[in-house]
N, C-alpha and C positions, 0 to 999 in steps of 0.2 A: 295257534288256532287250528282246529281240525274241523273238517266239513262232514256233516251227516245229511242225508236226504230222508225226508219222511213223506210217504204217500198217505194222503188223507181221504177217507171216505166220509161223506157228509150225509146228514139226513136229507131227504128229498126237498129240493128247492132252497137249500141253505148254503150252497157253495160260495156264493158271492158274500153273504153275511160272515161266513167263517173266514174267508180271505181277508175282509176288511178288518175284522177283529184281530186276526193274526198280525197283520201289518201294523195295527195300532198298538199292540200290547207285547209283542215278542221282539225284544231288542236284538236277539241273536239271529233273527231271520235276515238272510241276504236276498233271496228271491223266492217268489211263490208263483207257480204256474197253474192255470186251469188245464185239465187233461181230459181225454176221453178214455173210456174203458172202465175197468173195475173200480178205480179210484177217481176222485174228482179234482184233487189238487196235488201238486208236488212241491214241497218246500225244501230249500237249501238253507241249512243253519250252520253257523260257525260257533263252536263251543271251545272254551278254554280246555287245555289238556287235562286238567284236574276235575273238570265238571262231569258229574255222573249222567251219562246219556239216558239211562232208564228213567231216572228222576226228572230230567228235563222233559222228556217226551210225555210222561204221565202227568206231570204238573203243569206244563206250559201248553203243550199241543192238544193232548186228549182232553184237557179240562175246558177247552174252548166250547161254548155253546154251539150245538149243531154238529159236532164231530161224532161220528158213529164208530169209526175204526181207523187204525193207523198201521202202517208197515214201514219199519225203519231200516235204512241201508247205511251201514258204516263204511266209510271209505278209508283207503290206505294211502294212495299216491294220486296226485293230479298230473296229468300229462297235457301239454299244450303243443300247438303247431309251431312252426318256425324253421322247418327245413332240416332238423337233425334227427 
């Protein structure tokens, strides 16, 4: 599995509805946070290595009612604490 992060800009007043719909309908979603600033939500999604990222974002995330814009971050490595 590989992680991607998607920043989501919602129509005015729709962030909580978008978050609920995403949680209910996107099985690849790991976490979804409300944020301040240019974007309203930040989602972490785990995709299978062969899954097309562009198709996933356009068909699953951008297709949610109330989504105005997205910005996708593709990750390479995950680093954790632990003293090393």
